[in-house]
C-alpha positions in Angstrom: 49.1 79.8 -60.3 49.3 82.6 -57.6 52.7 82.3 -55.5 50.6 82.4 -52.5 49.0 79.3 -53.6 52.3 77.5 -54.7 53.5 78.1 -51.3 50.2 76.8 -49.7 50.9 73.7 -51.8 54.3 73.2 -50.6 53.2 73.7 -46.8 49.8 72.5 -46.7 49.9 69.3 -49.0 50.8 66.1 -47.2 50.0 62.0 -47.7 48.1 59.8 -45.7 51.2 57.9 -45.2 52.6 60.8 -43.1 50.5 60.1 -40.5 51.0 57.1 -38.5 48.4 55.7 -36.1 50.3 55.9 -32.9 51.2 59.5 -33.6 47.6 60.4 -34.1 46.6 58.7 -31.1 49.2 60.9 -29.0 48.1 64.1 -30.4 44.3 63.2 -29.9 44.6 63.9 -26.2 41.0 65.0 -25.0 40.1 65.8 -28.6 36.7 63.7 -29.6 36.2 62.6 -33.2 33.2 61.8 -35.1 33.3 60.2 -38.3 30.2 60.6 -40.5 28.8 58.7 -43.6 26.1 60.3 -45.7 24.3 57.6 -47.1 21.2 57.0 -49.5 20.8 53.5 -51.1 24.3 52.2 -50.5 23.8 48.9 -49.3 26.3 47.3 -51.4 29.5 49.4 -49.7 28.1 51.0 -46.1 28.6 48.1 -44.4 32.2 47.4 -45.3 33.4 50.7 -44.9 31.7 50.8 -41.2 32.9 47.4 -40.3 36.7 48.6 -41.3 36.3 52.0 -39.3 35.0 50.3 -36.2 37.9 47.4 -36.6 40.7 49.5 -37.0 39.8 52.9 -35.4 37.4 52.0 -32.7 38.2 48.7 -31.4 42.0 48.0 -32.4 42.8 51.6 -31.6 40.7 54.4 -29.8 40.8 56.8 -32.2 37.3 57.5 -33.3 34.8 58.0 -30.5 31.4 58.2 -32.9 30.9 56.4 -35.9 27.5 57.6 -37.4 25.6 56.8 -40.6 23.0 59.5 -41.8 20.4 57.8 -43.8 18.9 60.1 -46.4 15.9 58.2 -47.0 17.1 55.0 -48.3 15.0 52.4 -49.7 17.3 49.6 -49.5 19.2 47.9 -46.8 21.5 51.0 -46.0 20.4 51.5 -42.6 20.1 47.7 -41.6 23.5 46.7 -42.9 25.3 50.1 -41.2 23.7 48.9 -37.9 24.8 45.5 -38.2 28.5 46.8 -39.2 28.6 48.9 -35.9 27.4 52.4 -36.9 24.8 54.4 -34.9 22.2 54.9 -37.8 20.2 58.0 -37.8 17.4 59.0 -40.2 18.0 62.3 -41.7 14.5 63.8 -41.2 14.7 62.7 -37.5 17.2 65.5 -36.8 15.9 68.9 -36.0 12.3 67.4 -36.9 10.8 70.9 -36.5 12.5 72.3 -39.3 10.8 71.7 -42.8 13.1 68.8 -44.2 15.0 69.8 -47.6 16.7 67.0 -49.9 20.2 66.4 -50.7 23.4 65.0 -49.5 24.3 68.4 -48.0 21.3 68.3 -46.0 22.5 65.1 -44.4 26.0 66.4 -43.5 24.2 69.9 -42.0 22.3 67.7 -39.9 25.2 65.4 -38.9 26.3 68.7 -36.9 23.4 68.3 -34.6 23.5 64.4 -34.4 27.0 64.2 -33.4 29.2 65.7 -30.6 32.8 65.2 -31.7 35.3 68.3 -31.9 36.6 67.1 -35.1 34.2 65.5 -37.7 35.3 63.5 -40.7 32.9 62.9 -43.7 33.4 59.8 -45.9 31.0 59.1 -48.8 29.4 55.7 -48.5 29.7 54.4 -52.2 33.6 53.8 -51.7 35.1 50.5 -53.0 38.1 49.4 -51.8 38.0 51.3 -48.7 41.2 51.7 -46.3 41.0 53.4 -43.1 43.9 55.6 -43.9 41.2 57.8 -45.5 40.1 58.8 -41.9 43.6 58.9 -40.4 44.9 60.9 -43.1 42.3 63.7 -43.0 42.8 63.7 -39.2 46.5 64.4 -39.4 46.7 68.0 -40.3 43.8 68.7 -38.0 45.5 66.7 -34.7 48.8 68.4 -35.6 48.5 71.8 -36.1 45.5 73.7 -34.2 45.8 76.5 -37.2 44.3 74.0 -39.8 40.6 74.1 -39.4 39.4 72.0 -42.6 41.1 69.0 -44.7 40.2 67.9 -48.2 41.2 64.5 -49.4 42.7 64.1 -53.0 43.4 61.0 -54.7 43.4 59.5 -58.2 39.9 58.8 -59.5 39.9 55.6 -62.2 37.2 55.5 -64.7 37.2 52.2 -66.6 40.9 51.6 -67.6 41.9 55.2 -67.3 43.8 56.0 -64.1 42.6 59.6 -63.7 39.4 59.7 -65.8 37.3 60.4 -63.1 36.3 63.5 -61.7 34.6 64.7 -65.0 32.5 67.4 -63.2 35.5 68.6 -61.4 37.9 68.9 -64.4 35.0 70.7 -66.7 32.9 72.9 -64.1 34.5 73.2 -60.7 38.2 73.5 -61.6 37.5 76.3 -64.4 35.3 78.3 -61.8 37.8 78.3 -59.1 40.6 79.5 -61.3 38.5 82.0 -62.7 37.0 83.6 -59.4 38.7 82.0 -56.5 42.5 81.5 -57.6 43.4 81.0 -54.1 41.4 77.7 -54.2 43.3 76.3 -57.5 45.7 74.3 -55.6 43.1 71.7 -54.5 43.6 68.7 -56.5 39.8 67.5 -56.0 37.7 70.4 -54.8 34.5 68.3 -54.7 35.9 65.3 -52.9 33.5 63.7 -50.6 36.1 63.1 -48.0 37.1 65.9 -45.8 37.4 66.7 -42.1 37.2 69.7 -40.2 36.6 71.5 -36.6 33.1 71.6 -35.5 33.7 75.3 -34.0 34.2 76.1 -37.7 31.7 73.8 -39.7 29.0 75.0 -37.5 29.8 78.6 -38.7 29.1 78.4 -42.4 26.0 77.7 -44.4 25.5 74.2 -46.1 24.2 74.2 -49.6 21.6 70.9 -49.6 22.3 69.7 -53.1 25.5 68.7 -55.0 27.3 72.0 -54.5 27.9 71.3 -51.0 31.5 70.8 -51.5 32.4 73.8 -53.6 30.4 76.1 -51.2 32.3 74.9 -48.4 35.4 75.4 -49.7 34.7 79.1 -50.8 32.9 79.9 -47.6 35.6 78.5 -45.3 38.5 80.5 -47.5 36.6 83.5 -46.8 36.0 82.6 -43.1 39.5 81.2 -42.1 41.9 82.0 -44.9 43.8 79.6 -47.1 46.4 78.9 -44.8 43.8 77.2 -42.3 42.8 74.8 -45.1 44.8 71.8 -46.1 44.8 68.5 -48.2 45.8 65.2 -48.0 46.6 62.6 -50.9 45.0 59.3 -49.9 46.0 57.6 -53.0 43.2 56.0 -55.1 39.4 56.3 -54.8 37.1 53.7 -56.5 33.3 54.1 -56.6 30.7 53.9 -58.8 30.2 56.6 -61.7 27.3 58.3 -62.6 25.5 58.5 -66.3 26.4 61.8 -68.4 23.0 63.0 -67.8 23.4 62.9 -63.9 26.6 64.6 -64.1 24.8 67.3 -66.2 22.7 67.8 -63.0 25.3 68.0 -60.7 27.3 70.6 -63.0 24.1 72.7 -62.9 23.9 72.9 -59.3 27.3 73.8 -58.8 27.0 76.5 -61.3 23.8 77.7 -59.2 26.1 77.6 -56.2 28.9 79.5 -57.6 26.4 82.3 -58.9 25.1 82.4 -55.3 28.8 82.9 -53.7 29.8 85.5 -56.5 26.8 87.6 -55.8 27.1 87.1 -52.0 30.7 88.1 -52.0 29.9 91.2 -54.2 32.1 89.7 -57.1 29.3 90.6 -59.7 26.4 92.4 -60.3 23.4 90.3 -61.0 20.9 91.6 -63.7 18.9 88.6 -63.6 18.0 85.4 -61.5 19.4 82.0 -63.1 17.0 79.6 -64.1 16.5 76.7 -61.7 15.5 74.5 -64.6 17.5 72.2 -66.6 16.6 70.4 -69.8 18.0 67.5 -71.2 17.4 65.0 -74.1 17.1 61.3 -74.7 16.4 59.8 -78.1 13.4 57.7 -77.9 11.2 55.8 -80.6 10.0 59.0 -81.8 13.1 61.3 -82.0 14.8 63.2 -79.1 12.6 63.5 -76.0 13.1 66.4 -73.6 13.1 65.9 -69.7 13.3 69.0 -67.7 14.0 68.9 -63.6 14.9 71.4 -61.1 18.4 71.9 -60.3 17.7 74.9 -57.6 19.9 74.9 -54.8 18.4 75.0 -51.5 20.7 76.1 -48.4 20.8 75.8 -44.4 22.2 78.6 -42.5 25.0 78.2 -39.9 24.2 75.6 -37.4 25.1 78.1 -34.7 22.1 80.4 -35.7 19.6 77.4 -35.1 18.1 78.0 -31.8 17.4 74.1 -31.1 21.2 73.3 -32.0 22.9 71.5 -29.2 25.5 68.9 -30.3 24.6 65.3 -29.4 26.0 64.1 -26.2 
């Protein structure tokens, strides 16, 4: 690991326990804070997460000013349960409706910039189980304590069945090798694909958002390029429990992460591209007559920096 990264690990890694709520409230001052949950068919978990944030960080202590669920075309009770729990629910396709709608988590995250007003944005996945509001306070700590910090990633243990750190298979098999190979200054991030992170609006609106599963990797790479390593931080949130995807689904995620890394390598003049990567992924399942092939599109679309959108005005 680079000496620069070792120093960063010591200076920019903290624990959620390091950030007491009264301390954060004093540091908040006039800063406004939005918490965003991108959600698609998460009826089993979204209500509990929203209720906990509203109870602890809105009603008990006025730390969070805005609690928003961006509903990404759910077909279950996600929107209704989030609204009953106290969130403002916004349909993804109703934000900047003059733009052609795109698919993916990154699309919901990007549109949340136009649907919210906070100076700081905290993103929390809507499928978490055993959620604790220290996820939110931990991510806010470095941003409220140091104006030089612009982006904070969560890190944690991800149990898989009975293995405490068995989750994060795409991280260990795809994302971490890519970062160590090509962006070694990002090698200190424990969970580079974590869905829990926070940032300053003034910075998030200046970088593009990949609309698919490469969004977290792209944000890290682009923000490193924009702001430098010392402007990034990570916070240990303890333990993260959520539903796990099948190996087949993880293959699709890995393919989009590889597509995303290709685009960044090319954009940053780190490689000479002699062909275009195929946007198709063939996978196999055994059926009654042997192995059957399934081919799907894993192309990665991208939204430009929000500040370049003429219609962009943060919601009031």
